[in-house]
LOBA-411956 format. One record per residue (C-alpha): residue number from 1; residue in three letters; x, y, z. Coordinates in pm, 1 decimal, decimal comma. Each point is the difference from the previous one (the first is absolute). Last residue first. Example, Ala and Ser with C-alpha at 12.3 -4.5 7.8 and 13.67 -1.06 7.14 Angstrom:
<nodes>
NODE   k   r       c1       c2       c3
NODE   2 SER   1367,0   -106,0    714,0
NODE   1 ALA   -137,0   -344,0     66,0
</nodes>
This chain:
<nodes>
NODE   k   r       c1       c2       c3
NODE 368 ARG -13764,7   -623,8   9221,9
NODE 367 ASN   -272,3     55,0   -260,8
NODE 366 MET    112,5    341,7   -119,4
NODE 365 LEU    354,9   -110,0    -78,3
NODE 364 GLU    -93,4   -313,6   -191,6
NODE 363 ASP   -274,1    181,9   -186,2
NODE 362 PHE    236,9    279,9   -101,0
NODE 361 VAL    265,1   -249,9   -114,1
NODE 360 ILE   -247,6   -172,0   -227,6
NODE 359 LEU   -138,6    333,3   -117,5
NODE 358 GLU    349,1    121,9    -94,0
NODE 357 ASN     19,2   -264,1   -270,5
NODE 356 GLU    147,9    274,2   -219,1
NODE 355 THR     68,6    363,1     89,6
NODE 354 LEU    176,4    -31,8    338,0
NODE 353 VAL    120,5    332,2    137,4
NODE 352 ARG    335,1    171,7     45,8
NODE 351 ASP     57,4    335,0    168,2
NODE 350 GLY    247,8    199,5   -209,0
NODE 349 ALA   -174,8    332,2     38,1
NODE 348 GLU   -160,6      9,9    341,6
NODE 347 PHE   -345,6    -96,4    115,5
NODE 346 GLY   -277,1    116,5    231,0
NODE 345 THR    -67,6    336,2   -156,1
NODE 344 GLU    -96,0    161,4   -332,5
NODE 343 VAL   -129,3   -297,9   -193,1
NODE 342 PHE    -47,8    -68,3   -372,1
NODE 341 ALA   -138,2   -325,2   -140,6
NODE 340 TYR    175,3    -92,7   -323,4
NODE 339 THR    -56,0   -167,1   -336,3
NODE 338 GLU   -364,8     47,9    -99,8
NODE 337 ASN    -13,9    339,4    168,5
NODE 336 GLU    -22,6    104,1    360,8
NODE 335 SER    -59,1    282,0    244,4
NODE 334 VAL     16,5     60,6    377,3
NODE 333 ILE     36,6   -364,4    105,9
NODE 332 ASP     28,9    -71,6    372,8
NODE 331 VAL    178,2   -336,2     23,6
NODE 330 ALA     -2,1   -241,9    293,4
NODE 329 LYS    307,5   -215,9     62,8
NODE 328 VAL     47,4   -376,1     12,8
NODE 327 ALA    346,8   -112,6    100,4
NODE 326 LEU    297,7   -200,5   -125,0
NODE 325 ASP    343,8    -48,8    157,1
NODE 324 CYS    134,5   -351,1    -41,8
NODE 323 ASP     54,4      1,8   -375,3
NODE 322 SER    111,1    360,0     34,1
NODE 321 LYS   -152,3    344,3     18,5
NODE 320 TYR   -326,4    -76,9   -179,4
NODE 319 ILE   -313,5    200,9     72,2
NODE 318 VAL   -329,8   -170,0    -87,8
NODE 317 VAL   -247,3    265,1   -108,9
NODE 316 PHE   -339,6    102,7    131,9
NODE 315 ASN   -312,4    186,8   -110,0
NODE 314 GLN   -302,3     14,7    231,5
NODE 313 ASN   -360,6    -83,4    -84,1
NODE 312 ASN     20,3   -330,0    192,8
NODE 311 HIS    303,0   -109,0   -204,7
NODE 310 LEU    117,5    158,5   -325,4
NODE 309 ILE    355,9   -103,4    -85,7
NODE 308 ILE    226,3    241,1   -190,8
NODE 307 ALA    329,5   -144,6   -128,7
NODE 306 ASP   -115,1    -27,6   -362,4
NODE 305 LYS    -74,7    372,9      9,4
NODE 304 PRO    370,8     79,6     33,9
NODE 303 ILE     45,3    249,4    287,2
NODE 302 ALA     94,9    355,0   -102,8
NODE 301 LEU    125,7    241,5    263,6
NODE 300 LEU   -100,4    345,9   -111,0
NODE 299 ASN    152,4    267,0   -221,9
NODE 298 LYS   -274,5    253,6    -50,8
NODE 297 GLU   -110,8    162,4   -324,9
NODE 296 GLN   -111,2    361,8     11,9
NODE 295 GLY    -95,3     64,8   -363,8
NODE 294 SER   -356,8   -111,9     69,0
NODE 293 SER     49,7   -307,0   -219,1
NODE 292 GLU   -310,5   -149,2   -159,6
NODE 291 LYS   -122,7   -320,1    162,0
NODE 290 GLU     75,0   -302,2   -215,7
NODE 289 VAL   -317,5   -197,4    -64,5
NODE 288 LEU    -17,1   -367,6     94,8
NODE 287 VAL   -310,4   -182,5   -120,2
NODE 286 ASP    -94,8   -307,6    200,2
NODE 285 VAL   -180,1   -277,6   -185,1
NODE 284 SER   -317,4   -209,8      5,8
NODE 283 MET    -49,2   -238,0   -295,5
NODE 282 GLY   -334,7     37,2   -180,2
NODE 281 PRO    151,2    -13,7   -348,9
NODE 280 LYS    318,2   -211,2      9,7
NODE 279 LEU    356,7    128,5     11,4
NODE 278 ARG    224,1   -287,6   -106,6
NODE 277 LEU    -59,6     62,3   -371,4
NODE 276 ASP    376,5    -13,6    -76,5
NODE 275 LYS    -20,1    321,7   -200,6
NODE 274 ASN   -223,9    181,3    246,7
NODE 273 LEU     82,9    361,5    -76,7
NODE 272 LEU   -141,4    262,4    232,1
NODE 271 ARG   -270,8    262,9     -0,6
NODE 270 VAL   -120,6    154,2    324,1
NODE 269 ARG   -346,0    146,5     46,3
NODE 268 ALA   -113,8    228,5    279,3
NODE 267 LYS   -317,5      4,3    204,5
NODE 266 VAL    -68,0    263,7    264,3
NODE 265 VAL   -115,6   -150,4    325,4
NODE 264 ARG   -296,7      9,4    234,7
NODE 263 GLU   -113,7   -350,4   -106,8
NODE 262 GLU   -362,5    111,4    -27,7
NODE 261 PRO     55,7    369,3    -74,0
NODE 260 ASP    252,0    -62,8   -282,6
NODE 259 PHE    170,5    338,4    -35,9
NODE 258 PHE     22,0    153,7   -345,9
NODE 257 ASN    266,2    104,9   -248,5
NODE 256 ALA    138,5   -351,7    -36,3
NODE 255 VAL    376,7    -42,6    -30,7
NODE 254 GLN    123,9   -158,2   -323,2
NODE 253 ASP    305,3   -170,6   -145,0
NODE 252 ILE    200,5    -44,5    317,7
NODE 251 TYR    314,1   -185,6   -102,9
NODE 250 GLY    133,4   -354,2      4,2
NODE 249 GLU    274,5   -211,2    152,7
NODE 248 PHE    -49,4   -350,0    137,5
NODE 247 TYR    187,5    -79,8    320,0
NODE 246 GLU     92,8   -340,9    140,0
NODE 245 GLY     64,7    -69,9    368,6
NODE 244 LYS   -312,3   -210,1     46,2
NODE 243 TYR   -150,2   -117,2   -326,0
NODE 242 ALA   -353,0   -112,6     92,0
NODE 241 LEU     -4,2    244,5    290,0
NODE 240 THR     -3,9    283,7   -251,2
NODE 239 THR    221,2    296,3    -76,9
NODE 238 ILE    -36,3    280,4   -255,1
NODE 237 LYS    248,4    281,8    -42,8
NODE 236 VAL    -99,7    346,3   -115,5
NODE 235 GLN    113,3    265,6   -246,3
NODE 234 ALA   -202,9    320,7     10,9
NODE 233 GLY   -175,7     96,7   -325,1
NODE 232 LYS   -311,8    133,7    171,5
NODE 231 LYS     80,5    108,9    353,2
NODE 230 VAL    -42,5   -165,2    338,8
NODE 229 PHE    164,9    188,3    286,0
NODE 228 PRO   -263,2    267,1     69,2
NODE 227 LEU   -274,2   -268,9      0,2
NODE 226 ASN    148,5   -199,1    288,5
NODE 225 ASN   -205,7    156,0    281,3
NODE 224 ALA   -320,2    -38,2   -204,9
NODE 223 TYR     29,6   -375,1    -47,4
NODE 222 ILE    112,8   -132,2   -337,5
NODE 221 ASN   -134,4   -337,8   -115,6
NODE 220 VAL    178,7   -145,8   -304,6
NODE 219 SER   -143,9   -196,1   -294,2
NODE 218 VAL    299,3   -170,6   -158,4
NODE 217 TRP     -7,5    -43,8   -374,6
NODE 216 VAL    149,9   -274,1   -212,5
NODE 215 GLU    227,1    -29,6   -303,6
NODE 214 ASN     84,6   -332,4   -162,2
NODE 213 LEU   -346,1   -110,4    114,2
NODE 212 ASN   -174,7     56,1   -336,3
NODE 211 SER   -373,5    -17,6     54,9
NODE 210 ILE   -294,6   -213,9   -104,5
NODE 209 ALA   -352,9     14,4    141,6
NODE 208 LEU   -275,7   -256,8    -29,3
NODE 207 LEU   -377,5    -33,8    -34,0
NODE 206 ASP   -194,5    311,2     98,9
NODE 205 ALA   -357,5     -6,6   -130,4
NODE 204 ASP    -81,7    225,5   -299,9
NODE 203 ASP   -293,9   -218,3   -113,5
NODE 202 ALA    -86,5   -238,0    277,2
NODE 201 VAL    186,8   -314,3     96,9
NODE 200 THR   -135,8   -345,7     72,4
NODE 199 MET    261,7   -210,6    174,6
NODE 198 GLY     61,0   -357,8   -110,0
NODE 197 PRO    377,1     27,4    -27,1
NODE 196 SER    159,0    261,6    230,2
NODE 195 VAL      5,8    376,9     -6,8
NODE 194 LYS    123,3    286,9    219,9
NODE 193 LYS    374,1     -2,9    -60,4
NODE 192 ASP    240,4    282,6     85,5
NODE 191 VAL    377,2     30,2    -42,9
NODE 190 ILE     42,3   -231,0   -301,4
NODE 189 TYR    352,0     82,9   -114,2
NODE 188 GLY    113,3    168,5   -321,2
NODE 187 ALA     -7,3    -10,8   -379,4
NODE 186 LYS   -263,1    213,5   -169,0
NODE 185 PRO   -360,9    -13,3   -125,4
NODE 184 ALA    -39,1   -349,0    150,6
NODE 183 ARG   -285,9   -179,5   -173,9
NODE 182 ILE   -365,7    -32,2     96,1
NODE 181 TYR   -147,7   -275,2   -212,6
NODE 180 PHE   -331,6    -51,9   -170,7
NODE 179 VAL   -231,5   -297,1     -2,9
NODE 178 GLY   -322,1    -14,1   -205,6
NODE 177 ASN     90,9   -327,2   -168,2
NODE 176 GLU     61,0     78,9   -365,1
NODE 175 SER     11,1    379,1      9,1
NODE 174 SER    324,2     -2,1    197,4
NODE 173 GLY     71,9    324,2    175,2
NODE 172 ASN    318,7    192,3     70,9
NODE 171 LEU   -240,5    267,0    122,1
NODE 170 LEU    174,7    273,5   -198,3
NODE 169 ASN     30,2   -238,6   -293,1
NODE 168 MET   -372,1    -66,6     17,6
NODE 167 ASN    -71,7    371,2     -5,4
NODE 166 THR    223,6     48,4   -303,3
NODE 165 LYS   -168,5   -291,2   -179,5
NODE 164 VAL   -339,1    156,1     67,5
NODE 163 HIS    110,9    337,2   -141,6
NODE 162 GLN    159,9   -159,3   -308,6
NODE 161 ILE   -320,7   -189,7    -76,6
NODE 160 GLY   -208,6    314,0     39,4
NODE 159 ILE    231,0    196,4   -233,4
NODE 158 GLN    -29,0   -275,3   -265,1
NODE 157 ALA   -380,1     -6,4     32,7
NODE 156 ALA    -15,5    380,3    -34,4
NODE 155 LYS    219,7    -17,3   -314,1
NODE 154 LEU   -229,4   -260,6   -151,2
NODE 153 GLU   -306,2    212,5     69,5
NODE 152 SER    169,5    302,5   -158,8
NODE 151 GLU     79,5   -205,5   -311,9
NODE 150 MET   -368,8    -95,3    -14,5
NODE 149 GLU   -104,6    365,5     16,0
NODE 148 VAL    249,2     94,5   -272,9
NODE 147 LEU   -132,9   -275,6   -231,0
NODE 146 GLU   -360,1    104,0     56,2
NODE 145 ARG     95,3    359,6    -87,2
NODE 144 GLN    173,8   -114,7   -318,7
NODE 143 SER   -327,5   -147,3   -118,2
NODE 142 ALA    -87,8   -360,2    -82,2
NODE 141 MET   -134,3   -180,9   -310,1
NODE 140 GLY    214,4    187,5   -250,4
NODE 139 ASP    183,0   -315,7   -105,7
NODE 138 LYS    329,2    125,1    143,3
NODE 137 LEU   -182,9    104,0    317,6
NODE 136 MET   -144,6   -351,7     27,8
NODE 135 SER    349,5   -147,4     15,9
NODE 134 ARG    105,5    252,7    264,5
NODE 133 LEU   -320,9    -65,2    189,0
NODE 132 SER     65,6   -374,9      3,4
NODE 131 ALA    351,5     42,9    138,5
NODE 130 LEU   -135,4    235,7    268,6
NODE 129 LYS   -266,6   -252,4     98,3
NODE 128 SER    264,4   -269,0     47,4
NODE 127 GLU    222,7    235,8    202,3
NODE 126 THR   -300,6     95,3    212,9
NODE 125 LEU    -77,2   -367,0     70,9
NODE 124 ARG    363,9    -68,2     94,6
NODE 123 LYS      5,9    309,7    227,4
NODE 122 ASN   -330,3    -97,8    164,0
NODE 121 ASN    140,7   -343,8     77,9
NODE 120 GLU    313,4    162,4    146,5
NODE 119 LEU   -210,1    239,7    205,6
NODE 118 GLU   -215,1   -283,2    135,6
NODE 117 ARG    308,2   -206,5     86,6
NODE 116 LEU    158,0    295,9    178,4
NODE 115 GLU   -314,2     73,0    200,4
NODE 114 LYS    -17,0   -362,6    113,8
NODE 113 GLY    364,4      8,4    101,1
NODE 112 LEU    -47,4    326,4    185,7
NODE 111 ASP   -296,4   -143,5    186,8
NODE 110 ASN    197,9   -313,3     82,7
NODE 109 VAL    283,3    216,0    134,7
NODE 108 SER   -240,9    200,9    211,6
NODE 107 THR   -183,3   -301,6    143,4
NODE 106 GLY    265,4    -95,8    250,9
NODE 105 LYS    273,0   -249,2     73,5
NODE 104 LEU    313,1    151,8    148,9
NODE 103 SER    366,7   -102,8    -19,3
NODE 102 VAL    247,4    174,3    228,5
NODE 101 LEU    374,9     69,3    -12,8
NODE 100 ILE    102,3    -94,9   -353,3
NODE  99 GLN    352,0    128,3    -75,3
NODE  98 GLY     15,2    293,3   -243,5
NODE  97 LYS    283,7    176,8    184,8
NODE  96 GLU    182,3   -248,2    219,8
NODE  95 VAL   -102,1    -94,3    351,6
NODE  94 TYR    189,0    -28,8    328,5
NODE  93 ASP   -207,0   -168,2    268,9
NODE  92 GLY    -37,9    180,5    333,4
NODE  91 MET   -363,8    -92,9     49,6
NODE  90 LYS    -88,5   -296,7   -218,7
NODE  89 VAL    -57,0    -52,7   -373,7
NODE  88 PRO   -199,3   -247,0   -214,4
NODE  87 VAL   -340,7    153,5     80,7
NODE  86 THR   -254,3   -214,3   -184,7
NODE  85 GLN   -372,1      5,0    -83,7
NODE  84 VAL   -123,4    316,2    168,1
NODE  83 ILE   -370,8     45,3    -68,8
NODE  82 GLY   -123,3    306,3   -185,5
NODE  81 GLN    -92,0    365,9     -2,2
NODE  80 ILE    215,9    192,7   -242,9
NODE  79 PRO    316,4    214,5    -21,2
NODE  78 SER    138,0   -152,3    323,0
NODE  77 LYS    253,4    227,3    159,6
NODE  76 LEU    381,4     -2,4     -1,3
NODE  75 ALA    206,9    237,8    212,8
NODE  74 ALA    340,0     78,8   -152,9
NODE  73 LEU    230,3    154,3    260,7
NODE  72 GLU    329,6    155,6   -107,6
NODE  71 ASP    -87,5    349,4    125,2
NODE  70 GLN   -138,1   -158,4    318,0
NODE  69 ASP    346,9   -137,0     84,2
NODE  68 TYR    -62,4   -283,8    242,9
NODE  67 GLN    -14,4     85,7    366,8
NODE  66 ILE    248,4    -52,9    284,3
NODE  65 ALA   -110,8    127,2    341,2
NODE  64 GLY    108,4    287,5    221,3
NODE  63 ASN    136,2    103,1    335,6
NODE  62 LEU    221,0    302,5     54,5
NODE  61 ALA    341,8     10,1    167,9
NODE  60 ILE    154,1    346,5     10,2
NODE  59 GLN    375,3     12,2    -30,9
NODE  58 GLU    265,0    186,5    193,1
NODE  57 SER    359,9     69,2    -93,8
NODE  56 ALA    226,6     39,8    300,6
NODE  55 VAL    353,7     75,9   -112,9
NODE  54 ARG    209,9   -275,7    149,9
NODE  53 LYS    178,9    -77,6    325,5
NODE  52 GLN     95,7   -363,6     29,5
NODE  51 ILE   -135,8   -310,6    175,1
NODE  50 SER    191,7   -314,4    -88,5
NODE  49 ASP   -104,8   -321,8   -166,2
NODE  48 ILE     16,8   -362,9    112,5
NODE  47 LYS   -137,4   -291,0   -196,5
NODE  46 VAL   -100,1   -333,6    143,5
NODE  45 GLN     23,7   -352,2   -137,4
NODE  44 ASN    374,8    -47,6     39,8
NODE  43 LYS    -44,8     98,0    364,2
NODE  42 PHE   -222,1   -303,7     39,0
NODE  41 ASP    278,3   -246,0    -66,4
NODE  40 ALA    259,0    183,6    212,7
NODE  39 SER   -236,7      3,0    295,8
NODE  38 LEU   -129,6    334,4    117,3
NODE  37 CYS    110,4     44,4    355,2
NODE  36 PHE   -103,3    -47,1    360,4
NODE  35 GLY    177,5    148,6    298,0
NODE  34 LYS   -287,1     80,2    228,6
NODE  33 THR   -137,6    342,9     61,9
NODE  32 GLY    -94,0    159,7    330,7
NODE  31 VAL    295,9    236,1     22,3
NODE  30 VAL    113,0    119,8   -338,4
NODE  29 HIS    219,5   -244,0   -184,7
NODE  28 LYS    379,6     -0,6    -32,8
NODE  27 ASP     38,9   -203,0    318,9
NODE  26 GLU   -183,8   -288,2   -166,3
NODE  25 GLN    288,4    -33,0   -247,1
NODE  24 GLN    250,3    -76,4    276,2
NODE  23 ALA   -242,8   -248,2    151,6
NODE  22 SER     17,5   -201,5   -319,4
NODE  21 GLN   -268,4     -8,6   -264,6
NODE  20 CYS   -261,9   -258,1    -78,1
NODE  19 GLY   -173,7    -17,4   -334,6
NODE  18 TRP   -316,6    140,4   -146,2
NODE  17 LEU   -180,9     11,8   -327,7
NODE  16 LEU      7,1   -314,4   -208,1
NODE  15 SER    151,5   -209,4    277,2
NODE  14 LEU   -323,2     28,2    194,1
NODE  13 SER    101,7   -209,0    301,7
NODE  12 LEU    -88,4    281,4    232,1
NODE  11 LEU    186,5    199,1    265,3
NODE  10 THR   -230,5    256,9    150,5
NODE   9 LEU    -44,0    356,9   -123,8
NODE   8 PRO    -73,6    313,3    199,4
NODE   7 ILE   -175,4    266,5   -210,8
NODE   6 LEU    165,9    334,7    -56,8
NODE   5 PHE   -247,8    268,1   -109,8
NODE   4 TYR    218,5    293,9    -77,5
NODE   3 GLY   -110,2    346,6    106,5
NODE   2 LYS   -253,8    236,3   -154,1
NODE   1 MET    124,0    346,8    -69,1
</nodes>
């Protein structure tokens, strides 16, 4: 058991933290300490919690990163070679289905327009010839076979026109100016953008990607020693430095069946709802997985995690006995979860610790 670290304090004019005490109060302190106290003002800004015995439930902390849902991803490619005219959207923008995302100028739309005009001219000419043949057939100047052949030509022209129009609709093209538009196939957010105005793009070049961020994935790294504790379907909690103290709940959707030789991990995937869209693709997170019970639970002393202070690779807490009796004490953690750090020795049930603004007191104590 590591002993208390009691740091002598000198009288200061810091009314926020410390005030003078009488000689009678100094007698209550361990030898070597001075009678200094938390001021009434500062005490209103701290929280004090007690150490109690609890069933020790252990969690594994894995690292991961937020990704967009690949199942909801729509990757858009250029259907032709051309020059990018406009890109009226930015990364992260929300877009509606059918909204114009990119306009391209290329030869394909002009070629389709030219083909369409030729087919339409041919159709009008064939219709005129067909009308003449029908009149000639009545006068015995044309055969039925000639009439059938001309009707077949007209039908072929009509099919050709419909085919070209279908292609132009697929390209969202305009036959007048050779510009066609890439439109959003679904509503969502722009999560990838590889084009800007003036660029020349090849046929099948990547342009943009859209995804729905209401649900996201977490790519998780599992090291070999943790594999036995990570199962498909297990509920997990996600934490991130961006939202300290908050937990996002999800579940393990997939565990890879192979070992990544470069990163020396097995990859897992977590699904979780992202209704407020605060979790952004690329954000680093910790994934807390509850360790399965062995059936031999221990009752250990549980210290609130908010009380734990990491300093020089050692954990500490600030022990509170009274406003004038505070000390820094080392902590040897045997297991922990998102709420408690569990210890076997060094403390007693009922010991009180600071859980808010404890760092200020810790610094004051350690620097005296």
